[in-house]
N, C-alpha and C positions, 0 to 999 in steps of 0.2 A: 503493500500500500504506500510505501514511502515515495515511489516515483510519481504519484499523482496527488501529492499533498495539496497543491494549489486548487484543485477542483473537487475536493472532498466536501460533501454537503452534510451538515449536522442538523439533526432535528430531535425534538423531545416528544414523547408520548406518555400519557398517564391514564390510569384507570384504578379507582379505589386507592389502595396503598401502593400499587405498583408504579414504578417510574422507569422509563427506558430512554437511554441516550443512543440514538442511531447515527452511525457514520456511514454514509453511502458514497461509493466511488463509482462514477460512470465509466463505461467502457470496460467493465469487469468480466469475470468468467462465471459469475453466479455463486461465488463462494459466500457462505453465510455463517458467521461465527456469533454465538450468543454466549457471553461470559467465557470466552476462549474455548467453547465447545461447539461442535457441529449442530446445525439446526435440528436434525432428526434425533440426536441423542439428548439434547436439552428439552425439546418439545416432544415428549415421549409418545404422545397419542397423535394419530393421523388427523383428527379434528383440530388439534392445537396447531399443527403444522399448516393446515389449510387456512385457519383463522389468521395466523401470523403472516402468511404470504398472499392474503386476499387482495391487497392493493396492487401487487404486481400482476396477479391474474386479471384484475379488472381492466388495467391499461395494457395488458398483453406485452409485458416487458420482462418476462422471466429469463434469467440467465444473462442479462445485460449489465447488471450491477454487482459489485461486491459490497457486502454489509458486515460491519463490525458493531455489535450491540452490547451495551452494558445495561443490565436490567436488575433492579433490586426491589424487594418488598412485594407484598401481596402473594397470591397463589398462582398456579399455572395459568388459569383462564385470564385473570387480571393482567398477568405479564404478557400473555399472547395478544390481548387487545391493546395494551400499551405499546408494544412493538409495532403492531399493525398501524396505529395512529402515527407513530414516529416515521414509519416507512412512507405513509401517505403524505405527510407533511414534507418529507425530503423529496419525494417525487414532484410535488407541487413547486418546490423551489427549483428543481431541475428544469421543469418545463411547465410554464403557466397554463398551457392549453390542456394539461392533464387534470386541471382543477375541476372542470365540468363533469367528466365521468366519475371521478373520485367522490365528488360532492353528491352526485345522483345516487351513488351506491351507499351513501351515508358513512363514508370512511374518514371524513375530515371532522366528524362531530365528536367532541369530548363528552363522555358519559358522566354527568355530574353526580350521579347517585353515590352516596357514601354510607358507611355503616353508621347506624344511629347509636348514639351514646347510651350507656346504661344510666338509668335514673335512680336517685336515692330512694330508699324505702321500698324497692322492688327488686326482684332477682335479675331482671334483664331490661332491655329497652322498653318493651311494652308489657311483658308478662308480669302478672301480679302474684303475690304470695297467696296461697289457698285460703279462702275465707272459711272461717269456722263459726257457726252460729252459736254453738255451746262449748 
């Protein structure tokens, strides 16, 4: 990656507690490293791999970029969606004309939903302790 440092695109994606920093190198070979591990070994399920690479499938640019991703926090699904958002944002930086198909597929939207906090006087966010009449 050092030979193409000048045209490296950096983007960030987040979902719940997961945060992904995506480095995208144009004119690559399709190499995909997540936390210094291959995509298929890090994203162990086929659905997670598909979710992660969805922006590339949408704009039909598989194998044209190299990705180096650092992701932390959250679970596997949240990390996959965070990486997906980061890739979509990097693709948009690469070519502004890709914005329309990415936006139409809903890939540039940050999911604002978060875990609700636990409230005092009850065991969880919404659950109440069991009521006893006697």
